[in-house]
C-alpha positions as CSV (number, residue, x, y, z in Angstrom):
1,X,35.5,-55.8,38.3
2,X,39.2,-55.4,38.0
3,X,38.8,-53.5,34.7
4,X,36.1,-51.2,36.1
5,X,38.1,-50.5,39.3
6,X,41.1,-49.7,37.1
7,X,39.0,-47.3,35.0
8,X,37.7,-45.6,38.2
9,X,41.3,-45.2,39.6
10,X,43.3,-44.5,36.6
11,X,40.6,-43.1,34.2
12,X,41.2,-39.4,35.1
13,X,44.8,-39.8,34.1
14,X,43.8,-41.2,30.7
15,X,41.0,-38.8,29.9
16,X,41.7,-36.9,26.6
17,X,40.2,-33.7,27.9
18,X,38.8,-32.1,31.1
19,X,35.4,-33.6,32.0
20,X,33.7,-30.1,32.0
21,X,35.4,-28.9,28.8
22,X,33.1,-28.1,25.8
23,X,34.6,-29.9,22.9
24,X,31.8,-29.9,20.2
25,X,28.1,-29.2,19.7
26,X,25.7,-30.9,22.2
27,X,24.9,-34.6,21.5
28,X,27.4,-34.9,18.7
29,X,28.0,-38.4,17.3
30,X,31.2,-40.4,17.9
31,X,34.1,-39.1,15.9
32,X,33.1,-35.5,16.0
33,X,36.1,-33.3,16.9
34,X,38.1,-36.4,17.7
35,X,35.8,-37.7,20.3
36,X,35.5,-41.4,20.9
37,X,31.9,-41.6,22.0
38,X,30.7,-38.2,21.0
39,X,29.5,-35.4,23.3
40,X,26.8,-35.1,26.0
41,X,23.8,-32.7,26.3
42,X,26.2,-29.8,27.0
43,X,28.9,-30.6,24.4
44,X,31.3,-32.2,26.9
45,X,33.3,-35.3,25.9
46,X,31.4,-38.4,26.9
47,X,34.5,-40.6,27.1
48,X,36.4,-38.2,29.3
49,X,33.5,-37.8,31.7
50,X,33.1,-41.6,31.8
51,X,36.7,-42.2,32.6
52,X,36.6,-39.5,35.3
53,X,33.2,-40.4,36.8
54,X,33.7,-43.9,38.2
55,X,36.0,-42.8,41.1
56,X,33.4,-40.9,42.9
57,X,30.9,-43.8,43.0
58,X,33.5,-46.3,43.9
59,X,35.1,-44.3,46.7
60,X,31.8,-43.3,48.3
61,X,30.5,-46.9,48.1
62,X,33.7,-48.4,49.6
63,X,33.9,-45.8,52.4
64,X,30.2,-46.0,53.4
65,X,30.2,-49.8,53.3
66,X,33.4,-50.0,55.4
67,X,32.0,-47.7,58.0
68,X,28.7,-49.7,58.1
69,X,30.6,-52.9,58.4
70,X,32.7,-51.7,61.3
71,X,29.5,-50.4,63.2
72,X,27.5,-53.5,62.3
73,X,30.2,-56.0,63.3
74,X,30.7,-54.2,66.6
75,X,27.0,-54.2,67.4
76,X,26.5,-57.8,66.3
77,X,29.5,-59.2,68.3
78,X,28.5,-57.2,71.5
79,X,24.9,-58.5,71.1
80,X,25.9,-62.1,70.6
81,X,28.4,-62.1,73.4
82,X,26.2,-60.3,76.0
83,X,23.3,-62.8,75.9
84,X,21.3,-60.5,78.2
85,X,19.1,-57.4,78.0
86,X,21.7,-55.6,75.8
87,X,21.1,-58.3,73.2
88,X,17.4,-57.4,73.1
89,X,17.9,-53.7,73.2
90,X,20.5,-53.6,70.4
91,X,18.7,-56.0,68.1
92,X,15.3,-54.4,68.5
93,X,16.9,-51.1,67.6
94,X,18.4,-52.7,64.5
95,X,15.0,-54.2,63.6
96,X,13.4,-50.7,63.7
97,X,16.0,-49.4,61.2
98,X,15.6,-52.5,59.0
99,X,11.8,-52.0,58.9
100,X,12.3,-49.0,56.5
101,X,13.8,-49.4,53.0
102,X,17.4,-48.3,52.9
103,X,16.9,-45.9,50.0
104,X,14.0,-44.2,51.9
105,X,16.1,-43.4,55.0
106,X,18.9,-42.1,52.9
107,X,16.6,-39.9,50.9
108,X,15.1,-38.5,54.2
109,X,18.6,-37.7,55.5
110,X,19.7,-36.0,52.2
111,X,16.4,-34.0,52.0
112,X,16.8,-32.8,55.5
113,X,20.5,-31.8,55.5
114,X,21.2,-31.5,51.8
115,X,23.1,-33.6,49.2
116,X,26.5,-33.2,50.9
117,X,29.0,-36.0,50.4
118,X,29.5,-36.6,54.1
119,X,25.7,-37.0,54.8
120,X,25.4,-39.5,51.9
121,X,28.3,-41.6,53.3
122,X,27.0,-41.4,56.8
123,X,23.4,-42.2,55.8
124,X,24.4,-45.2,53.8
125,X,26.7,-46.4,56.6
126,X,24.1,-46.1,59.3
127,X,21.5,-48.0,57.2
128,X,24.0,-50.7,56.3
129,X,25.0,-51.4,59.9
130,X,21.7,-53.1,61.0
131,X,21.9,-55.6,58.3
132,X,25.5,-56.4,59.0
133,X,24.8,-56.6,62.7
134,X,22.1,-59.3,62.2
135,X,24.5,-61.4,60.1
136,X,27.4,-60.9,62.6
137,X,25.2,-61.8,65.6
138,X,23.8,-64.9,63.9
139,X,27.2,-66.1,62.9
140,X,28.8,-65.3,66.3
141,X,26.1,-67.0,68.6
142,X,27.2,-70.6,68.0
143,X,30.9,-69.5,68.4
144,X,30.1,-67.9,71.8
145,X,29.0,-71.3,73.1
146,X,32.2,-73.1,72.2
147,X,34.7,-74.2,74.9
148,X,37.6,-72.0,73.8
149,X,35.5,-68.8,74.5
150,X,34.8,-70.1,78.0
151,X,38.5,-70.8,78.4
152,X,39.5,-67.3,77.4
153,X,37.0,-65.9,79.9
154,X,38.5,-68.1,82.6
155,X,41.9,-66.8,81.8
156,X,40.7,-63.3,82.4
157,X,41.1,-62.1,78.9
158,X,39.5,-58.7,78.3
159,X,36.1,-58.5,76.6
160,X,37.5,-56.4,73.7
161,X,40.1,-59.0,73.0
162,X,37.6,-61.9,73.1
163,X,35.3,-60.1,70.7
164,X,37.8,-59.0,68.1
165,X,40.6,-61.5,68.7
166,X,38.6,-64.7,69.2
167,X,35.0,-64.2,67.9
168,X,35.7,-62.1,64.8
169,X,38.2,-64.4,63.1
170,X,35.7,-67.3,63.3
171,X,32.9,-65.4,61.4
172,X,34.9,-63.8,58.6
173,X,33.4,-66.1,56.0
174,X,29.8,-64.8,56.4
175,X,31.0,-61.3,56.9
176,X,32.9,-61.3,53.6
177,X,29.8,-62.4,51.8
178,X,27.8,-59.7,53.5
179,X,30.4,-57.1,52.7
180,X,30.2,-57.8,49.0
181,X,26.4,-57.7,49.1
182,X,26.4,-54.4,51.0
183,X,28.9,-52.9,48.6
184,X,26.5,-53.8,45.8
185,X,23.6,-52.0,47.5
186,X,25.8,-49.0,48.3
187,X,26.8,-48.6,44.6
188,X,23.2,-48.8,43.6
189,X,22.1,-46.2,46.1
190,X,24.8,-43.7,45.3
191,X,24.1,-44.1,41.6
192,X,20.4,-43.6,42.3
193,X,21.0,-40.5,44.3
194,X,23.1,-39.0,41.5
195,X,20.4,-39.9,39.0
196,X,17.9,-38.0,41.1
197,X,20.2,-35.0,41.2
198,X,21.1,-35.5,44.8
199,X,24.9,-35.2,44.6
200,X,27.3,-32.6,45.9
201,X,28.1,-31.3,42.4
202,X,25.2,-31.3,40.0
203,X,27.6,-31.4,37.0
204,X,30.2,-33.8,38.4
205,X,31.1,-36.6,36.0
206,X,29.4,-39.2,38.2
207,X,28.0,-42.2,36.3
208,X,24.6,-41.7,37.8
209,X,24.6,-38.1,37.0
210,X,25.6,-38.9,33.4
211,X,22.5,-41.2,33.0
212,X,20.2,-38.5,34.3
213,X,21.7,-35.8,32.1
214,X,21.7,-37.7,28.9
215,X,18.6,-39.9,29.1
216,X,16.6,-37.6,26.8
217,X,19.1,-38.2,24.0
218,X,19.1,-42.0,24.1
219,X,17.5,-42.2,20.6
220,X,20.0,-39.9,18.9
221,X,23.2,-40.1,21.0
222,X,22.9,-43.0,23.4
223,X,26.5,-43.3,24.6
224,X,26.3,-40.5,27.2
225,X,23.8,-42.7,29.1
226,X,24.7,-46.1,27.8
227,X,28.3,-46.2,28.9
228,X,27.5,-45.5,32.6
229,X,24.5,-47.8,32.6
230,X,26.7,-50.7,31.4
231,X,29.4,-49.8,34.0
232,X,27.0,-49.6,36.9
233,X,25.3,-52.9,35.9
234,X,28.6,-54.7,35.6
235,X,29.9,-53.3,38.8
236,X,26.9,-54.4,40.8
237,X,26.6,-57.8,39.1
238,X,30.4,-58.3,39.6
239,X,30.4,-57.5,43.3
240,X,27.4,-59.8,43.8
241,X,29.1,-62.7,41.9
242,X,32.2,-62.2,44.1
243,X,30.1,-62.5,47.2
244,X,28.5,-65.7,45.7
245,X,31.9,-67.1,45.0
246,X,33.1,-66.4,48.5
247,X,30.0,-68.1,49.9
248,X,30.6,-71.2,47.7
249,X,34.3,-71.3,48.7
250,X,33.4,-71.0,52.4
251,X,30.8,-73.8,52.1
252,X,33.4,-76.1,50.4
253,X,35.9,-75.4,53.1
254,X,33.3,-76.2,55.8
255,X,32.5,-79.5,54.0
256,X,36.2,-80.5,53.9
257,X,36.6,-79.7,57.6
258,X,33.4,-81.8,58.4
259,X,34.8,-84.7,56.3
C-alpha cells in the first residue's frame, strides 16, 4: 500500500515522458525507443501513463470516502442518540438507499448528469453514507445507554458536543474498519467507471482507463493493461487487509480490557 501510494503521489515527477506523448508505434514491445514497458494502443509510453494514472483514482477514492464517512457518521450518531421517530425516519431512508447496488446508483447519476468529476465523487459519497450510518448507529447505541452519557446530559452539555466529543471517540474502532472497507469499494467503483469510459477525460492516464484502452492487445503487448490491473488489485486487497488488521487489533484491545 505504501509503495502504491508513493507511486500515485510521486509518479508524475518520475515519469520519463508526458503521459499523452507519442513515443513509438502503437503496441510496441518493452525496450522500443527506450520505453520500459512498451507503448499502448496509441503509441504512448505505458510506464509514464502508469506512473501518472494512480493519483486520480486515489484522490477521488479518498475524497469521496471521506465525505461519505462524515455524512454517515453524523446520521448514525444522530439516529442512535435520538431514540425516537428521527431514528426510524433516518434509518428507513438509509435502508432505501442500501436496497440498490452502489454501482447502479452511481451509474444512474453519471448517466443523468454526465461523467463529471464532482458528480462521481458526490455519487460515491452519497451511496457510501448509508452503510457507514448503519455501522455508526449500531456501535453508538450501547454507548448511549452508559452512565457517562447521562451525566453529560445532566451537566447541560450541548448535543453537538455529546455526539462528537463523547460518542464518537468511543466508536472509532468500528469506524476505522468500515472506512478501510468503504475505501476499497470506492477504488473499485472509480476504476470500473473509468473502464466503462465514464471519466472526465477519456484519454486521462487513469488506471481503469488504461485497462479499457489496452485490453484488445493483451496477447501481443499485455503491459498496458496488466500493470494497472495488478496495481488496482493490490490497492483493493491491501486496503481490505488493513481494515482486517484494525479489526483484529481492536478485538485484542477489547479482550485485554475485559480481562
